[in-house]
C-alpha positions in Angstrom: 127.1 153.8 112.9 130.0 154.4 115.2 133.0 156.0 113.6 135.1 153.0 114.2 132.7 150.8 112.3 132.2 153.2 109.5 135.9 153.5 109.0 135.9 149.8 108.5 133.8 150.0 105.3 136.2 152.6 103.3 137.1 151.5 99.8 139.8 148.8 99.4 141.3 150.2 96.3 142.4 154.0 95.5 142.6 155.5 92.0 146.5 155.2 92.5 146.3 151.5 92.9 144.3 151.2 89.8 146.6 153.6 87.8 149.6 151.6 89.2 148.1 148.3 87.8 147.6 146.7 91.4 145.1 143.9 90.7 142.7 143.1 93.4 140.0 140.6 92.9 136.6 142.0 91.3 134.4 142.4 94.3 130.9 144.2 94.7 130.7 147.1 96.9 128.8 145.1 99.6 131.4 142.2 99.3 134.1 144.9 100.1 132.0 146.0 103.1 131.7 142.5 104.3 135.2 142.0 103.8 136.1 145.0 105.7 133.8 143.7 108.5 135.6 140.4 108.7 138.9 142.5 108.7 137.7 144.4 111.7 136.8 141.0 113.4 133.1 141.4 113.3 130.6 138.4 113.3 128.4 137.9 110.5 125.4 139.0 112.7 127.2 142.2 113.6 128.2 142.6 109.8 124.4 142.1 109.0 123.2 144.6 111.5 125.7 147.4 110.3 124.8 147.0 106.9 121.2 146.7 107.2 121.0 143.2 105.6 120.1 139.7 106.8 122.7 137.5 108.2 121.9 134.9 105.6 123.0 137.5 102.9 126.2 138.3 104.7 126.9 134.4 104.7 126.1 134.4 101.0 128.6 137.1 100.4 131.3 135.3 102.5 130.9 132.4 100.2 131.3 134.4 97.2 134.3 136.1 98.7 135.8 132.8 99.6 135.4 131.7 96.0 136.8 134.9 94.5 139.7 134.9 96.8 140.3 131.2 96.5 140.3 130.6 100.2 138.4 128.0 102.2 137.6 129.6 105.5 137.0 132.8 107.2 140.5 132.9 108.7 142.1 133.0 105.3 139.6 135.7 104.2 140.8 138.0 107.1 144.3 137.3 106.1 143.6 138.2 102.3 141.7 141.2 103.6 144.9 142.4 105.8 146.9 142.2 102.6 144.5 144.2 100.5 144.3 146.6 103.2 148.1 147.1 103.2 148.2 147.1 99.6 145.5 150.0 99.3 147.1 152.0 102.4 
């Protein structure tokens, strides 16, 4: 993977966030990686390729993300991802 793509998959939460009591949705490591990909503007097919999983699996993770984040579409997922990224920065 290129450095820019690899950087997109860094953890959303830091130990400082956890210690400070900042609550993020409980996401699996793969869901976090998919969320990073969406935040980076990647298509499902690109995220799947980067993670070495099927595109259908990415779609399943997107469905789970939308449910956990209480949003209805990919744009809203990206907006929430931006909020989580800013919070963890």
